[in-house]
C-alpha positions in Angstrom: 15.8 -11.4 14.4 15.2 -7.7 14.2 12.6 -5.2 12.9 14.4 -5.0 9.6 14.1 -8.8 9.2 10.4 -8.6 9.9 10.1 -5.9 7.3 11.8 -8.2 4.8 9.4 -11.0 5.8 6.5 -8.7 5.2 7.8 -7.7 1.7 8.4 -11.4 0.8 4.8 -12.3 1.6 3.4 -9.1 0.1 5.3 -9.6 -3.2 4.5 -13.3 -3.6 2.3 -13.3 -6.7 1.6 -17.0 -6.3 -0.7 -16.2 -3.3 -4.4 -15.2 -3.6 -5.4 -12.0 -1.8 -6.9 -14.1 1.1 -3.8 -16.2 1.4 -1.6 -13.1 1.5 -3.7 -11.5 4.2 -3.7 -14.7 6.3 0.1 -14.9 6.1 0.5 -11.2 6.9 -1.7 -11.3 10.0 0.9 -12.9 12.4 3.3 -10.0 11.6 1.0 -7.4 13.1 0.2 -6.6 16.8 -3.2 -7.5 18.2 -5.9 -4.9 18.3 -4.9 -2.2 20.8 -6.3 -0.8 23.1 -9.1 -3.3 22.4 -11.1 -4.8 19.6 -14.1 -2.4 20.1 -12.1 0.8 19.5 -8.7 -0.2 18.2 -6.1 2.4 17.3 -3.5 -0.2 16.2 -2.6 -2.0 14.1 -3.1 0.8 11.6 -2.4 1.3 7.9 -2.8 4.8 6.5 -2.7 6.1 2.9 -1.3 9.5 3.7 -2.4 12.9 2.2 -6.2 12.7 2.5 -6.4 9.1 3.8 -8.1 7.0 4.5 -6.9 5.3 7.7 -7.5 1.7 8.6 -7.5 0.9 12.3 -7.7 -2.5 13.9 -7.0 -5.9 12.2 -10.5 -6.1 10.6 -10.0 -2.8 8.8 -6.4 -3.5 8.0 -7.3 -6.9 6.5 -10.0 -5.2 4.4 -7.4 -2.8 3.1 -5.0 -5.6 2.0 -7.9 -7.6 0.5 -9.1 -4.6 -1.5 -5.5 -3.7 -2.5 -4.9 -7.1 -4.1 -8.3 -7.2 -5.7 -8.1 -3.8 -7.2 -4.4 -4.1 -8.2 -3.6 -7.6 -9.3 -0.1 -8.7 -8.6 0.8 -5.5 -6.8 4.4 -5.4 -5.6 6.4 -3.0 -3.5 10.0 -3.2 -4.8 12.9 -2.0 -2.9 15.3 -0.5 -4.0 13.4 1.4 -6.7 14.8 0.8 -10.2 15.7 4.5 -10.7 17.3 4.9 -7.3 19.2 1.6 -6.7 21.2 3.2 -3.9 18.2 4.5 -2.0 18.8 4.0 1.7 16.6 2.4 4.3 16.0 5.0 7.0 15.7 3.9 10.6 14.8 5.8 13.8 17.4 5.9 16.6 15.5 3.1 18.4 15.1 1.1 15.2 11.4 0.9 15.8 10.5 3.0 12.7 11.9 2.1 9.3 11.2 4.0 6.0 12.2 3.3 2.4 11.5 4.4 -1.1 9.9 1.8 -3.5 8.4 1.2 -6.8 4.7 0.2 -6.8 3.7 -2.1 -9.7 0.6 -4.1 -10.5 -2.4 -4.2 -12.8 -5.6 -2.4 -12.3 -8.4 -5.0 -12.3 -11.4 -3.8 -10.2 -12.8 -0.7 -8.5 -11.3 0.7 -5.3 -13.4 1.4 -2.2 -16.3 3.7 -3.0 -17.2 6.7 -0.8 -20.1 4.8 0.9 -17.7 2.2 2.2 -16.1 4.7 4.6 -12.7 3.9 3.0 -13.1 6.0 -0.1 -9.9 7.6 -1.4 -10.0 10.1 -4.2 -9.2 10.0 -7.0 -9.1 6.2 -7.0 -12.6 5.9 -5.7 -13.7 7.7 -8.9 -12.9 4.5 -10.9 -16.2 2.7 -11.0 -17.2 -0.7 -12.5 -17.1 0.7 -16.0 -13.4 1.8 -15.7 -10.9 0.4 -18.1 -9.0 -2.4 -16.5 -5.8 -4.4 -17.2 -3.6 -1.3 -17.2 -0.3 -1.4 -15.5 0.7 1.1 -12.8 3.2 3.3 -14.4 4.9 6.5 -13.4 3.4 8.6 -16.2 1.3 8.1 -19.3 0.8 4.3 -19.2 4.4 3.1 -19.0 5.0 0.1 -16.8 7.9 1.4 -14.6 5.8 1.6 -11.5 4.7 4.4 -9.3 7.3 5.9 -7.0 6.3 5.7 -3.4 7.6 5.3 0.1 6.4 3.5 3.2 7.2 3.9 6.9 6.7 0.9 9.2 6.5 1.4 13.0 7.1 -1.7 15.2 5.9 -2.5 18.7 9.3 -2.1 20.4 9.3 -5.7 21.8 11.4 -8.7 20.9 8.4 -10.0 18.9 9.1 -7.4 16.2 5.4 -6.9 15.4 4.1 -4.2 13.0 2.2 -1.5 14.7 1.6 0.9 11.9 2.3 1.4 8.2 2.1 4.9 6.5 2.1 4.8 2.7 3.0 7.8 0.6 2.3 7.6 -3.1 1.1 9.8 -6.0 -2.5 8.6 -6.5 -2.9 11.1 -9.4 0.1 9.5 -11.2 -1.6 6.1 -10.6 -4.8 7.4 -12.1 -2.9 8.7 -15.1 -1.2 5.4 -15.8 -4.3 3.2 -15.4 -6.7 5.5 -17.4 -4.5 6.6 -20.3 -6.1 9.4 -22.3 -8.9 9.8 -19.8 -7.1 11.3 -16.9 -4.5 14.0 -17.4 -3.6 16.2 -14.4 -0.9 17.9 -16.5 -3.5 19.3 -18.9 -4.0 23.0 -19.0 -7.1 24.3 -17.2 -10.2 24.5 -19.3 
C-alpha cells in the first residue's frame, strides 16, 4: 500500500455512479485523517476550491462539500488521465506525500450550489438559483459534454495509514457555468 494506492481507492469510490451521495461520503470518510488539531477548530482534513475558495475544514465541512457536490452535479466523475491528454503525468513530491494530476470533470447539473448565506458560496456557481436550467452536462465550452479540464492535489498524512489530509481542486468555474447555462452565460462575449 502507498499514497498512490489510496488515491486510486478515492477515485474508485468518487467515480462509482451506483452510489448515492450519502453512500459515497460514508465510503470516503475512512480515507481521511481525523479532525486536527481538534473537532472544535479543525484545520484538517481540508478540501479547497482554489482561486476564491471556499475552503472546507474538518470532516463535518468536508462531508458537506461532497454531499453538495454530488447533489448539484449528478454523476460527477474525475477522470484521469484526461481524454485530450492521455499521457498526462501524475506529479509527486519528493516525499510522495503530495500527489497532483490533471483530470476531466464530468457530470450533470441538477440542483443549486451553496448560496452565499451558507458560508460556502462560490461564485459564479452560487449565482445558479433554484430557477436555473438543469440537466446540462459539464462541458469544456458551449455545452459540449467533453468535461471541464481540472487538476487536483492530494496531500497525505505521511504515516503508513496513507490518510488524506488535504485536497486542493483547480477548475475553471466560468467554463462550467458556460456549459451548464448555454446561451445565458458567455464570458467570451465582448463587453457591453
